[in-house]
N, C-alpha and C positions, 0 to 999 in steps of 0.2 A: 504494500500500500504506500502511496506517495503522499507526502504532505503538500498541501496547497500553498503555492508561493504568493506572498503578498507583493503588491506593486511596490517598486522602489520609490522612496520618498525623495523629493528634491531637497537639497540643502537650502536652508533659508539664508541665503547670502544677499547682501545689499549690492546693488549696482554701484560701481565706482565711476565718478565723472569728474574730470578736470575742467574747471571753468576758467577761462582767461578773459578778464575784463580790461578793455583798452579804453582809456579816457584822454581825450584832448583837453588840455587845460590852458591852451594858448589864448591870446587876447580875443580872437574871433569867437570864443565861446562865452564871453562875458554876458551877453544878453540872455543866454539860456542856462547859466551856471546853476541857479537855484533849482530849476526844473531837473537838471542833471543830478544834482545832489539828492533831491527827493526821490528820483527814480532809482538811483543807486541804492539808497536805503531800503526801499521797497523790495528791490531785486534781492539784496542780501537776506533780508528777513524772510522772503518767500523761500529761498533756498534752505535757510535754517529750519523752516517749518516742515519741510519734506523729510520725514524720518525714514523713508524707504530707499534713500539714496545717500551714499557717502560722497559728499562733495569735497574736492580739494580746490582751493580758490587761489588764483594768481591775479595780481593787479599790476598793470603797467600804465603809467601816466606820462604824458609828453607835452612839451612846448618847444623851447629851443634845445632842451635836453630830454633824455629818456630816463625815467626812474622806474624801478620795479620793487616797490616796497613789500610786496607779498609774492611768494613763490610756493605754490602747492601747499598752502596752509589749510588744515581742516576748517570747514565753514564755521564750526562752533567757536573758533578763535578769532574770527573776522569781525571787527567792529564796523557797524554800518556807517559810522562817522569818520572813517579813515580818509575819505576824500577831503 
């Protein structure tokens, strides 16, 4: 007599996603800077609220220079006010 096999269960692993946010902070962005800041905060908070995905977050900002203050940081450690 053979035992009935149970279906294999899939491991409950979270999807991993690397997000790269690129922000222009040059003078041409002055008129929309407040909107950009608010949008960024909403975006980061939305990512933080999704518990089904492990987000790593990178931020690059530029004007006459390019800076990358965040590189592959877990989203839980990202401050929405970093810009």
